[in-house]
N, C-alpha and C positions, 0 to 999 in steps of 0.2 A: 779631298773628300769625294767619295763616290756618291752617285745619285741615290737618294732615299725614296723608295716607293712606299706609299702608305695607302692602304684601302680605307675608304670612308663610306659612311652611309649615303645611299643615293640622295642627291640633292639637285634641285633645279638650278640651272645656270642659264639665265636668259640674256640674250643680246638683242639689241634693237638695231636694225639697219634701215637706211633710207634707200628706197628704190627711186632713181631718177631717170632711168631709161630701160627699155626692154628690146630684145631682139627676137623676132619670130622666124623660125625656120620650119620648112616642111620636112618631116621625117619620112612619111610614106603617103603615097597617093594611089588610091584604087579608083580608077576612072569610073565615073557615074555612081560611085558608092560612098567613098569616105576620103578624108584627108586627116592625117595625124600630124600634130604640130609639137615642136619643142619651143618653149619660150624661156629665154634667159632673162632672169631678173638681175639688173645691173645697178651699181652705184658708180657713176663716172667711169663706165665701161669695165668695172671690176665685177666679176661674177659673184653674186650672192646666193642664188638658188636657181633651179630649173623646175618648170611646171610643164605638164604634158596634157594636151587636149586632143580629142578626136571628134571631128565634125561628121555626122551622118544624117541621113533623112533630110528634113527641112533645112537644117543648118547647112548641110553640104550643098543642097540645091540653091539656097539663097546666096551662096558664095559667087556662083557663076564666074565671071572674069574680073570681078571687082575686089581687089585686095583690101579696099577700105572696109569691107564687110568683115574680113578676118581681123583686122585691127580693132574694130568696134566690138566684135565678139570676145576677143581675148581681153581687152580692157574691162569689159563688163564682168567677165568671169573672175578677174583678179581684183575687181572693185577699185580700179585705177582710172584716172582721167588723163586725157592727153594734155600736155602742157601747151600753153599758147605759143604761137610762133614768135620768135625773137626778131624784132626789127631794129635796124640801126639807122640813125638819121644823120 
């Protein structure tokens, strides 16, 4: 049997994914002006989606040399919270 292709009325098909880690990469840096970021949303290191952010003005100035600012900024924009550190005893 050959594949049968059937056109259907547009219908929403929603999937829910769990994001349990992110990867932040600098896409473009314009010194003293802005930084563009690509954030990979991941589930167990499997790519779910990409989000893009550009920090300018005060956000860029507040970054300075502290990448913690970038992490805090991105997590806030994505409405995510950093997971507690895992400790082993």
